[in-house]
C-alpha positions in Angstrom: 4.9 -10.4 23.7 1.4 -9.0 24.8 -0.3 -12.4 24.8 0.7 -15.6 26.4 -1.1 -18.8 25.8 -0.9 -21.3 28.6 -1.7 -25.0 28.4 -3.5 -25.4 31.7 -2.0 -27.9 33.9 -2.9 -29.9 37.2 0.5 -28.6 38.6 -0.3 -25.1 39.7 3.2 -23.6 39.1 3.2 -24.5 35.6 0.1 -22.0 35.1 1.9 -19.2 36.7 5.6 -19.3 36.5 6.2 -18.0 32.9 3.4 -15.5 33.2 5.1 -14.3 36.3 8.4 -13.9 34.6 7.5 -12.3 31.3 4.3 -10.4 32.4 2.3 -10.1 29.3 -1.0 -7.9 29.0 -3.0 -11.1 28.9 -2.9 -14.7 29.5 -5.1 -17.2 27.7 -5.6 -20.5 29.1 -6.6 -23.5 27.2 -8.2 -25.7 30.2 -10.4 -28.4 31.0 -14.3 -27.8 31.4 -14.0 -27.7 35.1 -11.6 -24.8 35.1 -13.4 -23.0 32.3 -16.6 -23.2 34.3 -15.1 -22.4 37.7 -15.3 -18.8 38.4 -13.5 -19.4 41.9 -10.6 -21.2 40.3 -10.0 -18.3 37.8 -10.4 -15.6 40.6 -7.8 -17.6 42.4 -5.2 -17.3 39.7 -6.1 -13.6 39.5 -5.7 -13.2 43.1 -2.2 -14.9 43.0 -1.1 -12.5 40.3 -2.5 -9.5 42.2 -0.6 -10.7 45.3 2.4 -10.9 43.1 2.0 -7.1 42.2 0.4 -7.0 38.7 -3.2 -7.6 37.3 -3.1 -9.3 33.8 -6.2 -9.9 31.8 -7.1 -13.5 32.1 -8.9 -15.5 29.3 -9.9 -19.1 29.8 -10.8 -21.4 26.8 -12.5 -24.6 27.3 -10.4 -27.1 25.2 -10.6 -30.8 24.4 -7.9 -32.7 26.4 -7.6 -35.5 23.9 -8.7 -34.2 20.5 -5.7 -32.7 18.5 -7.7 -31.5 15.6 -9.9 -29.4 18.0 -7.2 -28.1 20.1 -5.2 -27.2 17.0 -8.3 -25.0 15.7 -8.4 -23.3 19.0 -4.9 -22.4 19.0 -5.2 -21.0 15.4 -8.0 -19.1 16.2 -6.2 -17.6 19.1 -3.3 -16.7 17.1 -5.5 -14.8 14.4 -7.1 -12.7 17.1 -3.7 -12.1 19.0 -1.0 -12.3 16.3 1.6 -11.3 19.0 1.0 -14.3 21.1 3.6 -16.8 22.4 3.0 -20.2 23.5 4.5 -22.1 26.7 4.6 -25.6 26.3 6.0 -26.4 30.0 2.7 -27.9 31.1 -0.5 -29.5 29.3 -1.6 -32.7 28.2 0.1 -35.1 25.7 -2.7 -34.2 23.3 -2.1 -30.6 23.8 1.5 -30.9 23.4 1.2 -32.8 20.2 -1.3 -30.0 18.8 1.2 -27.4 19.9 3.8 -28.8 17.7 1.4 -28.7 14.5 0.5 -25.3 15.7 4.1 -24.1 15.6 4.6 -25.7 12.1 1.7 -24.1 10.7 1.6 -20.7 12.4 4.4 -17.9 12.8 4.3 -18.3 16.7 6.9 -18.1 19.5 7.1 -21.2 21.4 9.3 -21.7 24.5 9.5 -23.9 27.5 10.8 -24.2 31.2 13.3 -26.6 32.5 12.9 -27.2 36.2 16.1 -29.5 36.2 18.1 -26.4 34.7 15.9 -23.6 36.3 15.9 -21.9 32.8 13.6 -21.1 29.9 14.4 -22.1 26.4 13.5 -21.0 23.0 11.8 -23.8 21.1 10.8 -21.7 17.9 11.2 -18.0 17.5 11.1 -16.9 21.3 14.4 -15.3 21.6 13.2 -13.4 24.7 13.1 -16.9 26.4 16.5 -18.2 25.0 18.7 -19.8 27.8 17.0 -17.3 30.3 17.5 -18.1 33.9 14.4 -18.3 36.2 15.4 -15.7 39.0 12.1 -15.8 40.8 11.7 -16.7 44.5 8.4 -17.7 45.7 7.2 -17.8 49.4 5.3 -20.4 51.4 2.1 -18.1 50.9 2.9 -17.8 47.2 2.7 -21.7 46.6 -0.4 -21.9 48.5 -2.1 -19.3 46.7 -1.2 -20.3 43.3 -2.7 -23.8 44.0 -5.8 -22.2 45.4 -5.1 -22.4 49.0 -5.1 -19.8 51.8 -2.1 -19.7 54.3 -3.8 -19.5 57.9 -2.3 -18.7 61.2 -0.6 -22.1 62.8 0.2 -23.0 66.2 3.5 -20.8 66.1 4.0 -17.1 65.9 6.7 -17.3 63.1 7.4 -13.5 63.7 9.2 -14.2 67.0 10.7 -17.5 66.3 14.3 -15.8 65.4 14.2 -14.4 69.0 14.7 -17.8 70.5 17.3 -19.2 68.1 20.0 -19.3 70.9 17.3 -21.5 72.9 16.4 -24.2 70.4 19.7 -26.2 70.4 19.8 -26.6 74.2 16.2 -27.5 74.1 16.9 -30.2 71.6 19.8 -31.5 73.7 17.4 -31.8 76.5 15.1 -33.8 74.5 17.9 -36.2 73.4 18.9 -36.4 77.0 15.2 -37.4 78.1 14.1 -39.0 74.8 12.7 -42.1 76.1 10.7 -40.3 78.8 9.5 -37.3 76.8 6.1 -38.3 76.3 5.6 -38.6 80.0 7.6 -35.3 80.8 5.3 -33.5 78.5 2.0 -35.1 79.8 3.3 -34.1 83.3 3.7 -30.4 82.2 0.3 -30.5 80.9 -1.3 -31.8 83.9 0.4 -29.6 86.4 -0.5 -26.5 84.3 -4.2 -27.3 83.2 -6.1 -25.0 80.9 -9.3 -25.0 82.7 -12.4 -24.8 80.6 -10.5 -23.6 77.4 -8.7 -20.9 79.4 -5.1 -20.1 78.9 -2.8 -22.3 81.0 -1.1 -20.5 84.0 2.4 -18.9 83.9 3.0 -19.8 87.6 2.5 -23.4 88.4 2.0 -25.1 91.7 1.3 -28.9 91.3 1.6 -32.3 92.9 4.7 -34.4 92.5 2.6 -37.1 91.0 -0.2 -36.7 88.7 -2.8 -38.9 86.6 -1.5 -40.1 83.4 -2.8 -41.9 80.5 -5.5 -44.8 81.0 -5.6 -44.5 84.7 -1.8 -44.5 85.2 0.2 -42.3 87.4 3.2 -40.0 86.4 5.8 -38.6 88.8 7.8 -35.4 88.2 11.1 -36.2 86.2 13.3 -34.1 88.5 16.3 -34.2 86.1 14.1 -33.1 83.1 12.8 -30.2 85.2 16.2 -29.3 86.3 17.3 -29.2 82.6 14.4 -26.9 81.6 15.6 -24.5 84.4 19.2 -24.7 83.2 18.3 -23.7 79.8 16.0 -20.9 81.0 12.8 -22.2 80.2 11.6 -22.7 83.8 12.2 -20.3 86.8 12.0 -20.5 90.4 11.9 -24.1 90.2 11.1 -25.8 93.6 10.9 -29.4 94.1 9.8 -31.2 97.3 10.1 -35.1 96.3 7.2 -37.2 96.5 5.1 -34.0 97.4 5.0 -30.9 95.5 6.5 -29.0 92.5 6.5 -25.5 91.7 7.9 -23.3 88.9 7.2 -20.3 86.6 7.4 -20.5 82.8 9.7 -18.1 81.3 7.1 -16.7 78.9 4.1 -17.8 76.8 6.1 -19.4 74.1 8.2 -21.4 76.2 5.1 -22.6 78.1 3.4 -23.9 74.8 6.5 -25.7 73.8 6.9 -27.4 77.3 3.1 -28.6 76.8 3.4 -29.9 73.3 5.3 -33.2 72.5 6.2 -32.4 68.9 7.3 -28.8 69.4 11.0 -29.5 70.2 11.6 -31.4 67.0 9.7 -28.9 64.8 11.8 -26.0 66.4 15.1 -27.9 65.8 13.9 -28.5 62.1 13.0 -24.9 61.5 16.6 -23.8 62.9 18.2 -26.4 60.6 16.5 -24.7 57.7 17.8 -21.3 58.9 21.2 -22.7 59.3 21.3 -24.3 55.9 21.5 -20.7 54.5 19.6 -21.7 51.3 16.1 -20.8 51.7 14.3 -17.7 51.0 11.3 -18.3 53.1 10.8 -20.7 56.3 7.6 -21.1 58.2 6.9 -23.4 61.1 3.4 -24.9 61.4 2.1 -23.7 58.0 -1.7 -24.3 58.1 -3.3 -24.3 54.8 -6.9 -24.3 53.7 -8.1 -25.5 50.3 -11.0 -23.7 49.1 -13.5 -25.7 46.9 -11.0 -26.4 44.0 -12.1 -28.6 41.3 -14.6 -30.4 43.2 -12.8 -30.7 46.6 -14.6 -29.5 49.7 -13.0 -27.0 52.0 -10.1 -28.8 53.9 -7.4 -27.8 56.5 -4.0 -29.3 56.7 -0.8 -28.4 58.6 2.7 -28.8 57.3 5.0 -29.0 60.2 7.8 -27.0 58.7 7.9 -25.6 55.0 10.7 -23.9 53.4 11.1 -22.5 49.7 14.3 -22.0 47.8 13.5 -20.0 44.4 10.7 -21.8 42.9 11.1 -25.2 44.6 9.3 -25.8 48.0 10.2 -28.2 50.5 7.4 -30.0 52.8 8.8 -31.3 56.1 6.6 -33.7 58.5 8.2 -34.0 61.9 7.5 -36.9 63.9 8.5 -37.7 67.7 7.5 -41.4 67.0 8.2 -44.2 64.4 7.3 -43.2 60.7 4.0 -44.6 59.6 2.7 -45.2 56.2 -0.3 -42.8 56.5 2.1 -40.0 57.5 4.0 -40.7 54.3 1.0 -40.8 52.0 -0.4 -37.4 53.5 2.9 -35.6 52.9 3.1 -37.0 49.5 -0.5 -35.7 48.9 0.4 -32.1 50.2 3.6 -31.8 48.4 1.9 -33.0 44.9 -1.1 -30.8 45.5 0.7 -27.4 46.6 4.2 -28.0 45.2 4.0 -29.8 41.9 6.5 -31.8 40.0 9.8 -30.4 41.2 8.8 -30.1 44.9 10.7 -31.8 47.8 9.4 -33.5 50.9 11.5 -34.9 53.8 10.0 -36.7 57.1 12.1 -36.3 60.1 11.7 -38.8 63.1 13.4 -39.0 66.4 13.1 -42.9 66.0 15.0 -45.1 63.7 13.2 -45.7 60.5 12.3 -49.3 59.8 12.9 -50.7 56.3 9.4 -51.1 55.3 8.8 -47.3 56.1 12.0 -46.4 54.2 11.1 -48.3 51.1 7.5 -46.6 51.0 9.2 -43.2 51.5 11.4 -44.1 48.6 8.4 -45.0 46.3 7.0 -41.8 47.1 10.1 -39.7 46.5 10.3 -38.6 50.4 13.7 -38.1 51.8 13.9 -39.8 55.5 15.8 -38.3 58.1 15.8 -40.4 61.5 17.3 -40.4 64.9 20.8 -41.5 63.8 21.3 -38.5 61.4 19.7 -36.0 64.1 22.1 -37.4 66.6 24.9 -36.5 64.1 24.3 -32.8 63.9 24.1 -32.8 60.3 20.5 -31.9 59.5 21.3 -28.6 57.9 23.6 -30.5 55.7 21.3 -33.1 54.7 18.6 -30.5 53.8 21.0 -29.1 51.3 21.5 -32.4 49.8 17.7 -32.9 49.6 17.6 -29.3 47.6 20.5 -30.6 45.6 22.7 -27.8 46.9 25.4 -30.2 48.2 26.6 -33.5 46.9 25.8 -36.6 49.3 28.5 -38.1 51.3 29.2 -41.8 50.8 
C-alpha cells in the first residue's frame, strides 16, 4: 500500500493511527472545509508524523460531510489517480462511511478498520495486510498532544527527577492522612514563613514566627506535630520550635520546598507513584501542561492535567483534588479527555474527600471514574487504576 485514504475525524487518533502502523508513502485526507483550508492544522499533522520518525506526503481534499454522491465521486477520482490506494473506515461521518461502502462495491479497493475494543485492525474487503493485525504502537503523553494540535509545555514538576523521590512519596502521603483536616492551614503556614518576596525564590533556610497571618485576617499557629512529621520523613532539617515564639528549619532541597508550599502536590505525587506501581503504563507525567494552538477556530488556550499516563494507544487523564469534587472540575476533565484523547480515552478524578451522590452521578454521566478518600485510605489506588484501564477485573 503506497496510498492511504483517511476520512478525517474530530478524534485526532483516528486520523493518524492506521497511517503510523502501515506507513504509506502518501496519505489523502477527505476533510471538512476548515481543515482543508487550515495550513496550521495540516502542518500540525505533518509535525506529528515527523516527530514519530517519518515524513509522508499529505494531501487534503475538501469533502462534503453530508452528500453521499459527492463523496463517492471524490473517492472514485482518488482511486483512479492512485490505484494502489487503501481506505481506512475507522473514522469519518455517517455520510462518508455510507459512501465508502458504495465505493468498495464499485471499485477494486482495499478497505479496513480498527477496533479499539480489541486493539486490532480488521480486513473488511481485500485488505489482507490488516487481517486481524494487533496494534502494537505505544504513544507517549507528548504524542497525544501533538496529534491533536497541542504542545506539551514544562509544568510545575520536573518529571526527570521524580523517580529519585519514590521512597519519600508514601511517607509524605501518610503525613497528609495524619494531618488531613489541618492540611490547608499547615501549607499556608509553610508559605507564610518562607515567603517569596517580590517574585524571588523562597528561602531554603527559614526563621519565622510561631504565629502568622492566615486567610481573611485570621491567625495560624505552627502545627508542631506536622512539622515534626516533616522532619521525620526527611523533608525538613535542623528543626527548632520555641512554642509560642519562633520556628526555624531548613528545607531538604528545592523540590521538597515546593511540595511543602503547595496544597495539592502531596496527592499528585501519590497518584503519580500509584501509576508507576501499577506497572501498566508506558508513559506517566505529573503536571502535564498543554497549549492548544489555533485549532479549528479555537484561540490559544493553556490547560494543566494533574497526572497523565498512557498505555499503548489509550491515555488516562487524572484530576487530583484535595477538596470536594465539583461539577466544574468534572466538566473540565471530560473536555480535556475528549479533546486530546478521543473516544477510547479514560479519565479519573481522585479526591481526598468522600464523593457525594450528585458528583458521583455526574461523573458517571461523563464516563469519569471516581476515586475518593475511602479508596485512597485502603491503599488500593494502583489496583483501581488497573481496573480503569481494564487490565484487572473489579472486585465486588
